[in-house]
C-alpha positions in Angstrom: -0.1 -0.1 -0.1 2.5 2.3 0.7 4.7 1.8 -2.2 1.0 2.4 -4.7 -0.4 4.7 -2.5 -3.8 3.2 -2.2 -5.0 1.0 -5.1 -7.2 -1.5 -4.2 -5.9 -3.6 -6.3 -2.5 -3.4 -4.5 -3.7 -4.7 -1.0 -1.9 -7.6 1.1 -2.7 -11.2 0.2 -3.7 -11.4 4.0 -7.1 -9.2 3.7 -8.2 -11.9 1.2 -9.6 -10.3 -1.9 -9.2 -6.6 -2.4 -13.1 -6.0 -3.6 -14.6 -7.8 -0.6 -12.6 -5.1 1.3 -14.1 -1.9 -0.9 -17.6 -3.1 -1.0 -17.4 -2.8 3.5 -15.0 0.0 3.2 -17.4 1.9 0.6 -20.9 0.4 2.7 -19.4 2.1 5.7 -18.0 5.3 3.9 -21.5 5.8 2.3 -23.8 4.6 5.8 -21.3 7.6 7.5 -20.1 4.6 10.0 -16.7 5.5 9.0 -17.7 8.9 10.4 -18.4 7.9 13.2 -15.7 5.5 14.5 -13.9 8.6 13.8 -15.8 10.7 16.1 -15.9 8.0 18.9 -12.0 7.4 19.2 -11.5 11.2 19.4 -13.6 11.4 22.4 -12.3 9.1 23.6 -8.8 10.1 23.2 -9.9 13.4 24.1 -11.1 12.2 27.8 -8.3 10.2 28.0 -5.9 12.6 28.2 -8.1 14.6 30.5 -10.1 17.1 28.5 -14.2 17.4 27.7 -15.4 14.7 25.1 -16.1 18.0 23.1 -14.0 20.2 21.5 -14.0 24.1 22.1 -11.5 24.8 19.9 -10.1 24.0 16.2 -7.9 25.0 13.5 -9.1 25.1 9.9 -6.2 24.4 7.3 -6.6 23.8 3.6 -3.5 21.7 1.1 -4.1 20.9 -2.4 -2.8 17.7 -2.8 -0.9 16.4 -6.9 -3.0 13.3 -8.1 -0.7 11.0 -8.6 0.3 9.1 -11.3 -1.4 6.1 -10.2 -4.5 7.7 -9.8 -7.3 7.4 -12.4 -10.8 9.0 -10.3 -12.0 12.5 -10.9 -9.2 15.5 -10.0 -8.9 18.8 -11.2 -6.9 21.9 -11.0 -6.3 24.3 -8.5 -6.1 27.5 -10.5 -4.4 29.5 -8.0 -1.9 27.2 -7.8 -1.6 25.6 -10.9 -1.7 22.1 -9.3 -3.3 18.9 -10.7 -5.7 17.0 -8.0 -7.6 17.9 -5.1 -8.1 20.1 -2.5 -8.5 18.6 1.0 -9.7 20.6 4.2 -9.4 19.5 7.8 -10.5 20.6 10.8 -8.6 20.1 14.0 -8.6 20.2 17.5 -6.6 21.9 20.5 -4.7 18.6 20.8 -4.5 17.5 16.7 -7.0 15.1 16.5 -9.5 15.6 13.4 -12.6 17.4 14.1 -13.2 17.1 9.8 -12.5 16.4 7.2 -13.3 17.3 3.3 -12.3 16.9 0.0 -12.7 18.8 -2.9 -12.0 18.5 -6.6 -12.0 22.0 -8.2 -13.5 21.9 -12.0 -12.7 24.6 -14.0 -16.4 25.7 -16.5 -16.1 28.9 -18.3 -13.9 31.1 -16.7 -15.2 30.1 -12.9 -14.0 27.4 -10.8 -16.7 25.1 -8.7 -15.9 22.7 -6.5 -17.5 18.6 -6.0 -17.0 17.1 -2.5 -15.8 14.0 -2.5 -15.4 12.0 1.0 
């Protein structure tokens, strides 16, 4: 996985068939299970570190990510930086734990940029 990015077809054979793993990943992503797991893990870690389970402060940042040669998914061009890829936005709490993750593909259409959510 580290060598090739995250191509499902290159998943280690210890996980059976990559199609089965992808099926459950896609199902859990669409149903919100992955978000719920992340939220519960973040809350448990905050309590473990002696903080309230809900963050009171957060920081937001974004980054343009270049498209890899192995990636065939939809991407766009960040016009400000001229990067072909996607833009990811991340909100973290005061401990650096994720609050929200938002990934967009930029589409250039008739002189204006539009973005499309891709979680």
